[in-house]
C-alpha positions as CSV (number, residue, x, y, z in Angstrom):
1,M,-31.3,8.4,14.3
2,T,-29.7,10.3,17.2
3,P,-26.6,8.5,18.7
4,K,-26.9,7.5,22.3
5,S,-25.3,9.6,25.2
6,N,-22.4,8.2,27.1
7,G,-23.4,10.2,30.2
8,T,-20.9,12.9,29.8
9,G,-22.9,15.0,27.4
10,T,-21.0,13.7,24.5
11,P,-22.7,11.4,22.1
12,D,-21.5,7.8,22.3
13,V,-21.5,6.9,18.6
14,G,-20.0,3.4,18.9
15,N,-18.5,1.8,15.8
16,L,-19.6,0.1,12.5
17,Y,-17.7,-2.9,11.4
18,H,-17.6,-3.6,7.7
19,V,-16.7,-7.0,6.1
20,L,-14.9,-6.3,2.8
21,L,-13.9,-8.8,0.1
22,S,-11.1,-7.8,-2.4
23,T,-9.9,-9.7,-5.4
24,S,-6.8,-8.9,-7.4
25,H,-4.7,-10.4,-10.0
26,I,-1.9,-8.2,-11.3
27,Q,-0.1,-10.8,-13.5
28,K,-3.3,-11.9,-15.3
29,D,-4.3,-8.3,-16.5
30,P,-1.7,-5.7,-15.8
31,N,-3.4,-3.1,-17.8
32,G,-6.8,-3.7,-16.0
33,A,-8.1,-2.9,-12.6
34,I,-5.7,-3.9,-9.9
35,E,-8.4,-4.7,-7.4
36,K,-12.1,-5.2,-7.1
37,L,-13.7,-4.4,-3.8
38,R,-17.0,-5.3,-2.3
39,I,-18.5,-4.3,1.1
40,C,-20.4,-7.5,1.9
41,A,-22.0,-6.6,5.3
42,T,-22.0,-4.1,8.2
43,F,-22.2,-4.9,11.9
44,T,-22.3,-3.1,15.1
45,D,-20.4,-5.8,16.9
46,L,-16.7,-6.6,16.2
47,K,-16.9,-10.3,17.1
48,A,-19.9,-10.8,14.7
49,A,-18.0,-9.0,11.8
50,K,-15.0,-11.1,12.3
51,A,-17.0,-14.4,12.3
52,E,-18.7,-13.2,9.1
53,A,-15.4,-12.3,7.5
54,H,-14.0,-15.8,8.1
55,K,-16.9,-17.5,6.4
56,T,-17.5,-15.0,3.6
57,L,-15.7,-17.0,0.8
58,F,-17.5,-20.2,1.6
59,E,-20.9,-18.4,1.8
60,A,-20.1,-17.0,-1.6
61,G,-19.9,-20.6,-2.9
62,Y,-16.2,-21.1,-2.9
63,E,-14.6,-24.4,-1.7
64,R,-11.4,-24.7,0.4
65,E,-9.7,-27.0,-2.2
66,W,-10.0,-24.4,-5.0
67,F,-7.3,-22.4,-3.2
68,T,-3.5,-23.3,-3.2
69,E,-3.0,-20.8,-0.2
70,Y,-5.5,-20.2,2.6
71,E,-4.4,-18.4,5.7
72,T,-6.5,-17.2,8.7
73,N,-4.2,-16.1,11.5
74,Q,-1.8,-13.3,12.1
75,E,1.2,-15.5,12.7
76,E,0.8,-17.1,9.2
77,F,0.2,-13.7,7.6
78,A,3.6,-12.4,9.1
79,A,5.4,-15.6,8.2
80,H,4.4,-15.4,4.6
81,H,5.2,-11.7,4.3
82,I,1.6,-10.8,3.5
83,K,1.1,-7.1,3.1
84,R,-1.9,-5.1,4.3
85,R,-2.6,-7.1,7.5
86,T,-4.7,-4.5,9.3
87,G,-8.1,-6.1,10.0
88,L,-7.3,-9.0,7.7
89,A,-9.3,-12.2,8.4
90,V,-8.5,-14.5,5.4
91,F,-5.9,-14.4,2.7
92,A,-6.4,-17.0,-0.1
93,K,-4.8,-17.5,-3.5
94,A,-6.4,-19.4,-6.3
95,Q,-4.4,-21.7,-8.6
96,D,-4.3,-19.0,-11.4
97,G,-2.8,-16.5,-8.9
98,T,-6.0,-14.5,-8.0
99,I,-5.7,-13.2,-4.6
100,F,-8.7,-13.0,-2.2
101,R,-8.8,-11.0,1.0
102,T,-11.5,-10.7,3.5
103,Y,-11.1,-8.2,6.3
104,V,-12.9,-5.9,8.7
105,A,-12.8,-2.1,8.5
106,T,-14.0,0.1,11.4
107,T,-15.7,3.5,11.3
108,P,-17.4,5.5,13.9
109,N,-21.2,5.0,13.8
110,V,-22.0,8.7,13.7
111,Q,-25.4,8.1,12.1
112,G,-26.4,5.9,15.1
113,F,-27.4,2.9,12.8
114,E,-28.7,-0.1,14.8
115,G,-28.0,-3.7,14.0
116,D,-30.2,-6.8,14.5
117,P,-30.4,-7.5,18.3
118,E,-29.2,-11.1,17.8
119,E,-26.9,-11.0,14.7
120,H,-25.7,-7.3,15.2
121,K,-26.0,-7.0,11.4
122,V,-27.3,-3.8,9.7
123,H,-29.9,-5.1,7.4
124,F,-30.8,-2.0,5.4
125,G,-28.9,-0.8,2.5
126,L,-25.9,1.6,3.0
127,Y,-23.7,3.5,0.7
128,H,-20.1,3.7,1.8
129,V,-17.4,6.3,1.2
130,V,-14.1,4.4,0.6
131,E,-10.7,6.0,0.3
132,T,-7.9,4.0,-1.2
133,I,-4.2,5.2,-1.0
134,V,-2.0,3.7,-3.6
135,L,1.6,3.9,-2.6
136,Y,3.6,3.9,-5.8
137,D,6.7,4.8,-4.0
138,E,6.6,1.5,-2.3
139,D,5.6,-0.6,-5.2
140,D,5.2,0.7,-8.7
141,S,2.8,-2.1,-9.6
142,G,0.1,-0.5,-7.5
143,E,-0.3,-3.5,-5.2
144,A,0.9,-1.5,-2.2
145,R,-2.3,0.3,-1.0
146,E,-4.4,1.1,2.0
147,T,-8.1,1.1,1.9
148,N,-10.4,2.7,4.5
149,V,-14.1,3.1,4.9
150,E,-14.6,6.9,5.8
151,G,-18.3,6.9,6.3
152,S,-21.6,5.2,5.7
153,F,-25.0,6.7,4.6
154,R,-28.5,5.8,3.9
155,T,-28.6,7.5,0.5
156,Y,-26.3,7.8,-2.5
157,D,-26.5,11.7,-2.4
158,E,-25.4,11.9,1.2
159,A,-22.4,9.7,0.5
160,R,-21.5,11.6,-2.6
161,K,-21.5,14.9,-0.9
162,F,-19.3,13.5,1.9
163,A,-16.9,11.9,-0.7
164,S,-16.5,15.2,-2.5
165,E,-15.2,16.8,0.8
166,V,-13.3,13.9,2.4
167,L,-9.8,14.8,1.3
168,L,-10.2,18.5,2.1
169,A,-10.0,20.4,5.4
170,P,-10.1,24.1,4.6
171,E,-10.0,25.0,8.3
172,D,-6.4,23.4,8.2
173,G,-5.4,24.8,5.0
174,V,-6.0,21.7,2.9
175,T,-7.7,22.6,-0.4
176,K,-7.7,21.1,-3.9
177,D,-4.6,23.3,-4.6
178,S,-2.8,21.4,-1.9
179,F,-2.4,18.4,-4.2
180,D,-0.2,18.1,-7.2
181,Q,-3.4,16.9,-9.1
182,Y,-7.0,16.9,-8.2
183,D,-9.8,15.4,-10.4
184,E,-13.4,15.0,-9.6
185,A,-16.5,13.8,-11.3
186,G,-18.9,16.3,-12.7
187,P,-22.5,16.7,-11.2
188,T,-24.0,14.2,-13.6
189,E,-21.1,11.7,-13.6
190,K,-20.6,8.6,-11.7
191,D,-16.8,8.6,-11.9
192,C,-13.9,10.9,-12.7
193,G,-12.1,8.6,-15.2
194,Y,-10.1,6.6,-12.7
195,G,-12.3,3.5,-12.2
196,D,-15.9,2.7,-11.6
197,N,-17.4,4.6,-8.8
198,V,-14.2,6.8,-8.2
199,L,-15.5,10.2,-7.7
200,V,-12.2,12.0,-6.6
201,H,-8.7,11.2,-7.7
202,A,-5.8,13.1,-6.2
203,I,-2.0,12.9,-6.2
204,G,-0.2,14.0,-3.0
205,S,3.1,15.8,-2.7
206,N,4.9,12.3,-2.1
207,G,3.4,10.7,-5.3
208,E,0.7,8.8,-3.5
209,N,-2.5,8.4,-5.4
210,L,-5.8,8.9,-3.5
211,L,-9.0,7.4,-4.9
212,V,-12.4,8.2,-3.2
213,S,-15.3,6.1,-4.2
214,V,-18.9,5.5,-3.2
215,L,-19.7,1.8,-3.0
216,K,-23.2,0.4,-2.3
217,G,-23.2,-2.5,0.3
218,Q,-24.0,-5.7,-1.4
219,E,-24.8,-9.3,-0.3
220,L,-22.7,-11.7,-2.2
221,E,-24.3,-13.3,-5.2
222,S,-23.2,-17.0,-4.5
223,V,-24.2,-18.3,-7.9
224,R,-22.3,-15.7,-9.9
225,L,-19.2,-15.9,-7.7
226,T,-19.2,-19.7,-7.7
227,E,-19.3,-19.7,-11.5
228,A,-16.4,-17.4,-11.5
229,A,-14.5,-19.7,-9.1
230,I,-15.3,-22.7,-11.4
231,R,-13.8,-20.8,-14.3
232,I,-10.7,-20.2,-12.1
233,R,-10.4,-23.8,-11.5
234,S,-11.1,-25.0,-15.0
235,F,-8.3,-22.8,-16.4
236,N,-5.7,-24.8,-14.6
């Protein structure tokens, strides 16, 4: 679909707003995955995306009393020294220490995807290229990290091709040799050995780890997530 023109001859691509849900529990399993990330929905309107982000946990089947902490405004995020506040809508902590974050990530709508006229939600399936930067120089636990959605595509193959190039800029002299280490999945592989769906892993000159993944957008499965929440509650 061709992006609309803004009247200046330059395409007016607008933005896509993605609702992300992350869960993490470093203390519970220090040798396991630090964070699990889902892209729950994509919108063409920021207000609609923010509204969805604020109700994501409840729509997934969680209940307010299951959390020992539940914050929803920037003042509280700052007062409690919560890290990674960009786009953050909800910060919650379960009794066992599991941390839930819902937030909104913004990307240019270069494909010209259209949302529902009323909900502004993109209802067809998308594959998202996600870049995570792990800042070990700030926190050797791996908790200090930044996550960005770099692009969204209708097919996995399109997303995979973009993911293989997202860290590189040959025209600016940035190649695979620019990194202290650069690993990528083979043509028939779905990951490069650094986590599910991670197609590229690189280490920058300052020690930062960069992970590029392709994630399929998925509606939350309320029954499965509710059962997980019940287990969280029952262990306390």
